[in-house]
N, C-alpha and C positions, 0 to 999 in steps of 0.2 A: 639781727636782720641783715641779709648780704644783698641788698638792693641797690646799693651803688655797686650793692646787693642786687640787682638786676638792672643800672642806668635807667584898731586895731591896735597896729601896736600903738597904744597911747603909752606914753612914757609915764611911769608910776613913781612916786616917792617912795622912801624906805620907811614911811610912817607904819608902824605896826611891827617892824622888825625887832624893836626893842621889847615888844610883848610876846616874842616867841616863847612857846611854853614846852618846846621839845626837851625832854630830859636830858641832862648833861651826863654823856657816857664816857667810857675810858677812851683816852685820847692817844695812847701809845700805837705802835704799829700793829700789835696784836688785835686791837679793836677794830682796826680797818679790815681786818681778814677773817675774825671769828663771828660766824653768823649767830644771829638771834632770830630763831624761826617765828616768834611770836609778834616781831616787829618791834617798834619804839614803844616805850612805856606811856609816852604822850604824843600824839601826832602834832607835827609842826603846824604853825598858825602864821597868817600874814605874809606867806611866801608864795612866789610863782617861779616854778622850776622849768627848766628846759634840758635837752640832751644835745650837746654840741659833738659834731663828728670831728675827729682828730686825725688828719693825715699822718702824724707821726707814729700812729699806732698805740700811743700810751693809753692805758685804761682799757685795752682791748678795742681802741678805735672810736670809743665814745667817752665823754666826760660830763661832768655835771655844769650846768649853766644855771644862773639865778639872774632873773630880771630885776634891773634897778633903773633909777632916773638917768643914769649915766650910760646905760646900754646893758648887754647881758654879761655879768661877770664870769669870766672862764675860771671856774673854781680850781682846776688842776694847776693852771698856771699860777694862780695866786697862793695856793696851798704849798707849791714847790718852793715859792720865795719865803712865804711868811710863817709856815708851819704853825698853823693854829688847830691841828688835829680835827679838821672839819671832813666830813664825808665828801668824796670826790666823784661819786656816781649816784645815780638815782637809786640803783639797787642797794647801795650801802645805806642810803636813807631809809628805804623801806625796811632794811634789816636792823635798823637802830645802831649802825656801825658809826663810830666818829662822834664828834661833838657837834650837834646841830647848830648850838650858839656860835660855834667857830665860824659859821658862815658870816654872821654879822662883824664879826672882827675882821674877817678877811675883806668885806666890802670897805670898812672904814680904812684899813690900812691900804688898800689898792686905791681908794679915792685920794689919800694924803700922799701917795707916792709920787716922786718927780717923774716917773715913766708910767703914769696911770693908764695911759693909752695902751700899754702892753697887756692889760688885764681885762679890758672891755671890749666887747665886739658889738657893733651897730646891728640891730635886728636885721636890717635889710641886706647886710653882708654876711650874715651867719650861716654856716652849713649845719643844718639841724638834723638830728635822728630823731627816731620816735621818742615821745616824752617818756614812755615806759618801754624799756629795752628787752626785758626778759621775764614777761608774765608766764607763770606756770599754767594759768588758764586765761583764755579769751572766750568768755560767755557772751552770746548775743540773744536778744530778745526779738520775737518776731510779732508783727501786728499789734504794737504796743501804742498806736496812736488811733483814737476813734475814728477821725477823718480818713485815716489811710486804710483802715479795715474797711470802711464803707466804699472807698474807690476801688478796692480790689474785689468787691462783691463777697466778703467774708464777715461772718458775724463777729462782734467784739469778743475777744477771748474771756473765758471764765476763770483761767489761770494763765500765768505767763507761759509762752512758748519758747522753749529753749533750744538753741543750737549752738555750734561752736565754729571757731577759727583756730589756726595754728600760729605759732611764731613766725613761720615762712610768710605769713600774710602781712605781717608788721610792715608798715611804710611811714613816711615821715612828710612833715611840711616841705614843699619844693621837690618831692619825690616823683617817680614816674611809674606807671603800671604798663606792662608790655602786652596789651591786649592782642597785638597783631601776632604774637607768639602762642596764643591759646586756641584750643579747639573749641571755639564758642564765637557766637556773633552777637547775641542780644545783651550787650552790657548796659548797666544801669547804675544810678547814683542812689544812695540813702544816706543823707545828713544825720548824724546821730550824736547825742550827748554820751560821753564815756564817763563811767564811774571807775575811779581807781580805788582799791582796797588798801587799807592801811594797817589792819590787824587781822590776826587769824580769827576767823568767824565761822563758828558752826552752831546751829540752832539758836541763832540770835532772834529777840523779839523785834517787831516793827519799832517799838518805842526805842529799843537800844541801838537799832541798826545804824543811825547816823554816826555813832561813836566808832564805827568801823570804816567810815568813808575817809580816805585820805584826801582826796580831791576830785576834780573834774577836769576834762578835756574836751576838745572838738575832735570828732571822728567821722568817718564815712565808711559805711558797711557795703563796699563796692561789690557788685553782684553780676554773675553772668545768669540772665534768667533762663536761658534754654538748658543750662546744666541744673540749675536749681529745680526745674520742672521734669527732669528726665526720671526721678523717681519720687516717692513720697518723702524722702529725706532731703532736706534743703542743703546739706553740708557741701556737696560737690561745687555748687554754684557759687558759694560763700567764701571758699577757702583758697582761691587762687593765690599765687605768689603776689604779695604787694597790695593785697585787696583790703588790708585794714590800716589805712593812714590814720595817723593819731598825733595830735599836737597843734601848733609847735609848743604851746604852753600846757603845763600841769599846775593848775591854781588850786591851793588848799581849800578845803571845803569850808571853813569859817568865812570866806570871801564871797560865797556863791550859794543861791537858793537854787539847787538843782531842778526844782519842780516849778520855777517860774522864769524861764529863759527864751528870749526870741531866738529862733533857729532858722537859718536859710542855706540854700544851696544854689549856686550860679553855675551855668555851664556857658562858656565863652562870653561872659558878661550878662547873660539873660537869667533872670531870676526864675527857677523852676520850683522850688519849695520855700514856702515862707509860713512859719507857724510858731508856736510856742510849746514848750515842754509840759505846760499845764494841761495840754490835750492828751497826755499819756494815760492810759488805762491803768498801769500800775506803776506808782511813783518810786521814787529812788529808795526809800526805806522799805517798801513793800518788795522791791526786787531783791535787795540784799537779804532781807529775812527769808524770803521764799527760796532763793538759791541756796542759802546756808543750811536749809533743813535737808539737803539732799546730797551736798558736797561741801568739803571744807574750802572756804575761801581764804587765801593766804595774802600776805603784804605784796603788792605789785600786780596781784591779778586784777583784770580789767573786765568791764561789763558794758557792751554797747546796748543802749537802752531802747532801741528801735527808731524808726523813721517816721516823720509825718507825711501828709499828703503831697502829691505832686510827682511821684515817681513815674518814669516812663511806662512802667507796667501796668499803671493805672489809667492810662489814656485809652480811648477807644482804638481798636487795633489799627484802622486806617490812619491814625495819627502818631502811631508808635515810631519814632526815629531814633534808633539806638545809638549809644556813643560810639565814636570812632577814634582811630588814632590822630593825633593832632589837636583833640579837645582839651580844654583846660577847665578844670572844675575848682571851685572855691566854696568851702562850707564855712559858715560864720555862726558862731554862738555868742550872744551877749556876754561879755565880761570874760569870755574864755579865748577869743580872737579868731583869726581866719587861718584855715588850713587849705593850703593850695597844692594840687597835683596835676600832673599832665599824662595824657595816654599817648603811647607810642606803638 
């Protein structure tokens, strides 16, 4: 993402890290660079990941972060000093590269270090990247909340409505969206739960689909409604640069019930959307199963699962006040945290 590339947190303990079940993989340098396209043999558990932007350019400008009760562990800094063979990017985690159990060892060594402050970043001082940095696919679901379908005058879909975004749409917590640069005026928010895929999935059953979900994140399917309605295809209004903020946290699936989470969106402090993912027409396992019938989902692919009622386009036309430069948006999802971005 090149959005600097265009210009909640509750502390948690490390309980559960000892229970990580990610398979121990090769720990030499080759393991950090040799891809495993199917992903890890077992998905990590009990972990909350982040992506940290790195001004030194190490790791392509992004590095893996791990949320702890001490702050966010800068995995690249810790790995450089302690050499535990741990993955140092979220892409490496998705590919099953490095020793996932090395992350716990890094946390322990960093905490015990005389210069522990060197390895931990306070969340309010962190420079975040998108929690998933290189998805091959960004799949989005339209009209997937019953009340949202009703407010827009549409019937509840009989099957998921799919559209897409691209990697240039990726954005992050604390990011900006340059709406003043776009050939559009009717900008709208869409608070959304994001599913992150952890294993190669093709033709998976609904019963088996949860085994392919790596975790969940907070997202916003930011939309230009005038572009969306320009044709029968929604993509143009959905794929503006920076229009897919996601993060700051990627929470492993064992910690979250994606089908029962409170979800909200606030604009300049005013609550605009407040619902629960239980109102989704198609739940998380149904979405993963359905999509995998038509395309191969790969580790690191992300699915925006749809938005609840309360979007601007659902208001009566005389009450539609579209978003503008200077607006600050906060998307909040229970157990996943707050995602903040600003319009310029």
